[in-house]
GUDORO-404383 format. One record per residue (C-alpha): residue number from 1; x, y, z. Coordinates in nm, 4 decimals, decimal comma. Layout:
<atoms>
- NUM_X_Y_Z
...
</atoms>
This chain:
<atoms>
- 1_21,3562_-11,8455_16,1353
- 2_21,0886_-11,9228_15,8743
- 3_20,7595_-12,1050_15,8820
- 4_20,7880_-12,4775_15,9527
- 5_20,5802_-12,7225_15,7501
- 6_20,6840_-13,0586_15,8994
- 7_20,4425_-13,2678_15,6940
- 8_20,5360_-13,1005_15,3639
- 9_20,1733_-13,0074_15,3109
- 10_20,1189_-12,7963_15,0014
- 11_20,0104_-12,4467_15,0987
- 12_19,8606_-12,1812_14,8741
- 13_20,0206_-11,8412_14,8473
- 14_19,8250_-11,5347_14,9603
- 15_19,7509_-11,4467_14,5981
- 16_19,6159_-11,7937_14,5263
- 17_19,3976_-11,7833_14,8384
- 18_19,2504_-11,4498_14,7314
- 19_19,1748_-11,5818_14,3822
- 20_18,9942_-11,8833_14,5296
- 21_18,7857_-11,6511_14,7486
- 22_18,6987_-11,4310_14,4504
- 23_18,5943_-11,7314_14,2441
- 24_18,3723_-11,8587_14,5266
- 25_18,2048_-11,5180_14,5477
- 26_18,1664_-11,4905_14,1696
- 27_18,0016_-11,8337_14,1495
- 28_17,7076_-11,6871_14,3404
- 29_17,6565_-11,4038_14,0891
- 30_17,4672_-11,6211_13,8425
- 31_17,2517_-11,7889_14,1049
- 32_17,1430_-11,4573_14,2542
- 33_17,1416_-11,2723_13,9194
- 34_17,3747_-10,9937_14,0272
- 35_17,6366_-10,8072_13,8261
- 36_17,8597_-10,6886_14,1086
- 37_17,9076_-10,6964_14,4820
- 38_17,9982_-10,3910_14,6896
- 39_18,1458_-10,4831_15,0275
- 40_18,1561_-10,2215_15,3027
- 41_18,1464_-10,4346_15,6181
- 42_18,4864_-10,4598_15,7907
- 43_18,4393_-10,8323_15,8549
- 44_18,3443_-10,9098_15,4947
- 45_18,6129_-10,6768_15,3594
- 46_18,8725_-10,8703_15,5567
- 47_18,7479_-11,2006_15,4126
- 48_18,7400_-11,0769_15,0528
- 49_19,0557_-10,8642_15,0481
- 50_19,2496_-10,9548_15,3622
- 51_19,2346_-10,5860_15,4560
- 52_19,2381_-10,5116_15,8280
- 53_19,2313_-10,1329_15,8153
- 54_18,9426_-9,9203_15,9364
- 55_18,8225_-9,7749_15,6067
- 56_18,7795_-9,9086_15,2571
- 57_18,5397_-10,0819_15,0235
- 58_18,5704_-10,3772_14,7881
- 59_18,3904_-10,3955_14,4538
- 60_18,3812_-10,7350_14,2823
- 61_18,2479_-10,7890_13,9306
- 62_18,2586_-11,0985_13,7087
- 63_18,5875_-10,9820_13,5556
- 64_18,7459_-10,7388_13,8004
- 65_18,7951_-10,6703_14,1684
- 66_18,8696_-10,3270_14,3133
- 67_18,9863_-10,2282_14,6578
- 68_18,9194_-9,8626_14,7322
- 69_19,0524_-9,6743_15,0327
</atoms>
């Protein structure tokens, strides 16, 4: 049995959600004059990369995003 969407509400795929999150983060780069963001906090890592494991870091630049375990 699959997910039910009784109101036919458009939902974003996981990939689209992640791209929206990355764009929100990148919008702050100019304001704060930063070139990249290194995320090590488990809570923030989960937000940025949807990763729930115990170890890993996320590196986001204006053009790329890396998940390192």
